[in-house]
N, C-alpha and C positions, 0 to 999 in steps of 0.2 A: 528429778533433774537438778534441785537445788543441793542436795548431797553431795552429786558429782563435783558440782562447782565448789562446795565446800573443801572437797578433798583435793582439787587443784590448786586453790588458793593454801591450803595449808602445805602443800608440797612446794610452793613457792616460798610461802613469808614464814615457814617453819625453822629453817636455815638462817633466816637474817635473825629470828627472834633469839635462836639459840646461839648465833657468834655474838649477838650484842649482850646476853647475859655473861658469855663466856668473858668478853673483854670487859665487862664491869667488874668483874671476878679479880681480872689480871689488875685492874686499876685499885683494887682494892687492897692488894699486895705492898709489902714495904720497898721502898724503892731500889734497893739492890735486888731483893726477890723477884720484882716487876722488870727489872732490865733482863735478868737471868732469862725468865720465859719467854721474854719478846724478843730477844735475841736466838733463842729455840726455836721458838715459833718461826720467826723469819728464817731460820735454817730450814726448817721441816716444809714451809711453805714453798720454798725454793726449787728445793731439791729432792723431793718425796712424791712420787703419784698421788694424785687425788682421788678420793673414793667416798664422796657424799657424807655418808653417816657416819664412816670409819674416820674423816676428820674432826666431826664436831666432836666424836667420842674420844678420838685423841688430844685433842686443845683442852677438852674436858678434865681428860685425867692428867694432862699435865701440870695445868692450873691446880687442881685437887693436889699434885703430889708436894708443890712448892705452897699451897696454902696449909696442908698439914705440916711441911718442915718449919715453916714459921710458925705454928703453933706449938710445937714441940722445941722451938730454939735451935733446929738444927743447922748448922753453917750450910752454905750453899756448897761447897766443896762435897760435903758429906753426902749431899744429894747426886752431884754431877759426877764427883770423882776428879782424879787429876786429870784425865782425859776428856772435856766434853763432848769431842765428837764422836767418841767411843760412847758415852751416855746417850747420845741423840740418834746414833745409830741403833742400839740395842734399844732405845725405845722406841722406833720406829718398826724395827721386826717385830715388836710386841702387839703393833698395831696394824700393819700393811707388810706387803713384800719388799719395801725399800725402794732404792733407787741410786741413780749416780749421783755423787756431788764433788765437786770440783775441789781441787787443794786449797783456794784461796777463800773458799766457802768454810770449808774445816779451819784455816787460819783466824778467818774472823772470830767464829764462834768461841774458839778457844781464847782471843784477847779478850773479847768481850765479857767471858765467865771469870777470865782474871780481875780484869777492872772490877766487875760488881761484886768480887769475893773480897776485893780491898786488897788485892796483893800487887 
């Protein structure tokens, strides 16, 4: 019986621990990279269907991409391109089936990336 309880606890606590680790990694990024990740995260959280483990993997991959870019000295624009909405939607296609995104959210993401990239 104890093993079953442990399994249930792991299912409840596991995603929280994973999320906290992800947020800690985001917090270690330089300010501009952190802003870019947080805005893409916001975009994905509001407009992409959720899928448990896929969500965790998606966000871990996102921060990993920006960690690698920062380590290599790659500018934000080289990561996301000139259209951050296209980047985010392509990123989502690699991780989920995607979803509907309002125009205002696309505009907000594009503006945030411009600011983060120093444009």
